[in-house]
C-alpha positions as CSV (number, residue, x, y, z in Angstrom):
1,M,-42.4,-333.4,-33.3
2,R,-44.6,-331.2,-31.1
3,W,-42.8,-328.0,-32.1
4,F,-42.8,-329.0,-35.8
5,A,-46.5,-329.1,-35.5
6,L,-46.6,-325.6,-34.2
7,L,-44.4,-324.4,-37.1
8,F,-46.7,-326.2,-39.5
9,W,-49.8,-324.3,-38.2
10,L,-47.9,-321.0,-38.1
11,A,-46.8,-321.6,-41.7
12,I,-50.4,-322.3,-42.8
13,C,-51.8,-319.3,-41.0
14,F,-49.1,-316.9,-42.2
15,A,-49.3,-318.3,-45.8
16,V,-52.9,-317.2,-45.8
17,A,-51.9,-313.9,-44.1
18,G,-49.2,-313.3,-46.7
19,L,-51.4,-314.0,-49.7
20,G,-54.3,-312.0,-48.4
21,G,-51.9,-309.2,-47.4
22,R,-50.4,-309.2,-50.9
23,W,-53.8,-308.7,-52.5
24,T,-54.7,-306.1,-49.9
25,A,-51.4,-304.1,-50.1
26,R,-51.8,-303.6,-53.9
27,E,-55.2,-301.9,-53.3
28,V,-54.7,-299.9,-50.1
29,T,-52.7,-297.1,-51.7
30,G,-55.0,-297.0,-54.7
31,W,-58.6,-298.1,-54.8
32,Y,-59.2,-298.4,-51.1
33,R,-57.9,-294.8,-50.5
34,T,-60.7,-293.5,-52.9
35,L,-63.5,-295.0,-50.8
36,A,-65.7,-293.0,-48.4
37,R,-64.7,-294.3,-45.0
38,P,-67.1,-295.0,-42.1
39,A,-66.4,-292.7,-39.1
40,F,-65.3,-295.6,-37.0
41,A,-62.7,-296.9,-39.5
42,P,-59.3,-297.1,-37.9
43,P,-56.2,-295.9,-39.8
44,S,-54.8,-298.4,-42.3
45,W,-51.7,-299.0,-40.3
46,V,-53.7,-300.7,-37.5
47,F,-54.7,-303.7,-39.5
48,G,-51.2,-305.2,-40.0
49,P,-50.3,-305.5,-36.3
50,V,-53.7,-306.7,-35.4
51,W,-53.9,-309.3,-38.1
52,T,-50.4,-310.5,-37.3
53,L,-51.3,-311.1,-33.7
54,L,-54.6,-312.8,-34.6
55,Y,-53.0,-315.2,-37.1
56,A,-50.4,-316.2,-34.5
57,W,-53.2,-316.9,-31.9
58,M,-55.2,-318.8,-34.5
59,A,-52.1,-321.0,-35.3
60,I,-51.5,-321.6,-31.6
61,A,-55.2,-322.5,-31.1
62,A,-55.1,-325.0,-34.0
63,W,-51.8,-326.4,-32.7
64,R,-53.3,-327.0,-29.2
65,V,-56.2,-328.9,-30.8
66,W,-53.8,-330.8,-33.0
67,L,-52.0,-331.9,-29.9
68,A,-55.1,-333.4,-28.4
69,S,-55.8,-337.1,-28.6
70,P,-57.3,-338.0,-32.0
71,S,-61.1,-337.9,-31.9
72,P,-64.1,-336.9,-34.1
73,A,-64.3,-333.6,-32.1
74,R,-60.6,-332.8,-32.9
75,S,-61.0,-333.7,-36.6
76,W,-64.2,-331.7,-36.9
77,G,-62.6,-328.7,-35.1
78,L,-59.6,-328.7,-37.4
79,L,-61.7,-329.1,-40.5
80,L,-63.8,-326.1,-39.4
81,F,-60.6,-324.2,-38.7
82,L,-59.3,-324.8,-42.2
83,A,-62.7,-323.9,-43.7
84,Q,-62.7,-320.5,-41.9
85,L,-59.1,-319.9,-42.9
86,T,-60.1,-320.4,-46.5
87,L,-63.1,-318.1,-46.1
88,N,-60.7,-315.5,-44.5
89,L,-58.6,-315.6,-47.6
90,A,-61.6,-315.4,-49.9
91,W,-62.7,-312.2,-48.2
92,S,-59.5,-310.5,-49.0
93,W,-59.9,-311.5,-52.7
94,I,-63.5,-310.4,-52.9
95,F,-63.1,-307.1,-51.1
96,F,-59.7,-305.9,-52.2
97,R,-59.1,-307.6,-55.6
98,R,-62.7,-307.7,-56.9
99,H,-63.9,-304.5,-55.2
100,A,-67.2,-306.3,-54.5
101,L,-68.2,-304.7,-51.2
102,G,-71.7,-306.2,-51.1
103,A,-70.4,-309.7,-51.9
104,A,-67.7,-309.3,-49.3
105,L,-70.3,-308.4,-46.7
106,V,-72.2,-311.6,-47.4
107,E,-69.0,-313.6,-47.4
108,V,-67.8,-312.0,-44.1
109,A,-71.1,-313.1,-42.5
110,V,-70.4,-316.7,-43.6
111,L,-66.8,-316.3,-42.3
112,W,-68.1,-315.1,-39.0
113,M,-70.3,-318.1,-38.6
114,A,-67.4,-320.4,-39.6
115,I,-65.2,-318.8,-37.0
116,G,-67.9,-319.2,-34.4
117,A,-68.3,-322.9,-35.3
118,A,-64.6,-323.5,-35.2
119,T,-64.3,-321.8,-31.9
120,L,-67.1,-323.9,-30.4
121,A,-65.6,-327.0,-31.8
122,F,-62.2,-326.1,-30.4
123,G,-63.9,-325.5,-27.0
124,R,-65.0,-329.1,-26.9
125,V,-61.3,-330.2,-27.3
126,D,-59.3,-327.5,-25.6
127,L,-60.7,-324.5,-23.8
128,V,-57.6,-322.4,-24.2
129,A,-57.7,-322.9,-27.9
130,A,-61.3,-321.6,-28.0
131,W,-60.2,-318.5,-26.0
132,L,-57.4,-317.9,-28.4
133,M,-60.0,-317.7,-31.2
134,A,-62.2,-315.3,-29.3
135,P,-60.2,-312.1,-30.2
136,Y,-60.4,-313.2,-33.9
137,L,-64.1,-313.5,-33.7
138,A,-64.4,-310.1,-32.0
139,W,-62.2,-308.5,-34.7
140,V,-64.2,-310.1,-37.5
141,T,-67.3,-308.8,-35.9
142,F,-65.8,-305.3,-36.0
143,A,-64.5,-305.9,-39.6
144,S,-68.1,-307.0,-40.6
145,A,-69.5,-303.7,-39.3
146,L,-66.7,-301.9,-41.1
147,N,-67.4,-303.8,-44.4
148,A,-71.1,-302.8,-44.0
149,G,-70.1,-299.2,-43.5
150,F,-68.0,-299.2,-46.7
151,W,-70.7,-300.9,-48.6
152,R,-73.3,-298.4,-47.4
153,L,-71.1,-295.3,-48.2
154,N,-69.8,-296.5,-51.5
């Protein structure tokens, strides 16, 4: 049962990754390529491997919290995790499908706060889970600056 729970969290995280990636892939070779890029923007190929690793770590973090004894802290942490995952998916839609750079910037700020809240909540249940979320928070911090740069230039 323990390993089925891990597969469950991996499936949820990679379903979000797959849907967001589908929206993104359609635009990367077209609209996204036409945008003025901030000087610190990495090449497009960097995003796939980074996000793959981050989604795997997110799933493992959620799984570790899921394995903890039932408690309000555990429930709250998992609820916040699902909320941030929903916001993560929404950002892909807003930025890549709607081409709304300013709205995406506002949304990524809310996403960043949700990731921080989920990370803190995870830390109350399982410290390793919180640390597994830390690179994701760092990457979204960078992605927020990148989003701001695209918005400013375009």
